C-alpha positions in Angstrom: 0.0 0.0 0.0 1.3 3.5 -0.9 1.1 6.3 1.6 1.4 10.1 1.5 2.2 12.7 4.2 -0.3 15.5 4.2 1.0 18.8 5.6 -1.1 22.0 5.8 -1.4 25.3 7.6 -4.6 26.5 9.1 -5.6 29.3 11.5 -5.5 27.9 15.0 -9.1 28.7 15.7 -10.2 26.6 12.7 -8.1 23.5 13.1 -10.7 21.5 15.2 -13.4 21.7 12.6 -11.0 20.3 10.0 -9.6 17.6 12.3 -13.1 16.4 13.2 -14.1 16.3 9.6 -11.1 14.3 8.6 -11.5 12.0 11.6 -15.2 11.5 11.0 -14.3 10.1 7.5 -11.6 7.8 9.0 -8.6 9.6 7.5 -6.9 10.1 10.8 -7.4 6.4 11.8 -4.2 4.3 11.9 -4.2 0.6 13.1 -6.4 0.8 16.2 -6.0 4.6 16.8 -8.0 7.6 15.7 -7.1 11.3 15.7 -3.6 10.4 14.7 -1.8 13.7 13.6 0.9 16.1 14.6 0.5 19.7 15.2 3.1 22.5 15.4 2.4 26.2 16.0 3.5 28.5 13.3 2.9 32.2 12.3 1.5 32.6 8.8 2.2 35.8 6.8 0.4 37.1 3.7 -0.8 40.3 2.0 -4.2 40.0 0.2 -4.0 41.6 -3.2 -6.7 43.3 -5.3 -9.2 40.6 -6.7 -8.8 38.4 -3.6 -11.5 37.8 -1.0 -9.7 37.3 2.2 -11.4 35.6 5.2 -8.7 37.2 7.4 -7.0 40.6 6.8 -7.6 43.4 4.4 -6.6 44.1 0.8 -3.1 45.6 0.6 -2.3 45.1 4.3 0.3 42.6 5.6 -1.4 40.1 7.8 0.0 37.6 10.4 -2.1 34.8 11.7 -1.4 32.2 14.4 -1.7 28.9 12.6 -1.3 25.2 13.2 0.9 23.1 10.9 -1.0 19.8 10.7 0.7 16.6 9.6 -0.8 13.1 9.0 -0.4 10.0 6.9 -3.0 8.9 4.3 -3.4 6.2 1.8 -2.5 7.5 -1.7 -5.9 6.4 -3.0 -7.6 8.7 -0.6 -5.7 11.9 -1.6 -8.6 13.5 -3.7 -11.2 13.0 -1.0 -8.8 14.3 1.7 -8.1 17.4 -0.5 -11.8 18.1 -0.9 -12.4 17.8 2.9 -9.6 20.2 3.6 -10.9 22.7 1.0 -14.4 22.4 2.4 -13.3 23.0 6.0 -10.5 25.6 5.5 -11.2 29.4 5.6 -8.5 30.4 3.2 -9.2 30.9 -0.5 -5.8 29.3 -1.4 -4.7 27.1 1.5 -1.1 25.7 1.5 -1.7 21.9 1.3 1.3 19.7 0.6 1.2 15.9 -0.2 4.5 14.1 -0.1 5.0 10.5 -1.1 6.4 8.3 1.6 8.9 5.6 0.9 
């Protein structure tokens, strides 16, 4: 079976909605455990530009956000569904979502 590591950044206040959605679908389950993920605190930086519709911050103003970096392992065949759950439960228009193949 092939696995991917999923890594994403999400505002700290929004992380539990996403974690619960992923766990409900069984994507944070691993061999007799659920809610299997790692979390690291980070500070996100961005400046919304004209044409964007930011959930946080204002057009043209640099914004910093207390975020959580979440990391977890998924089956490669589940990538598309996991991506959709993240997009549905993430407040950013363009969230940073990284999938890395595990060897």
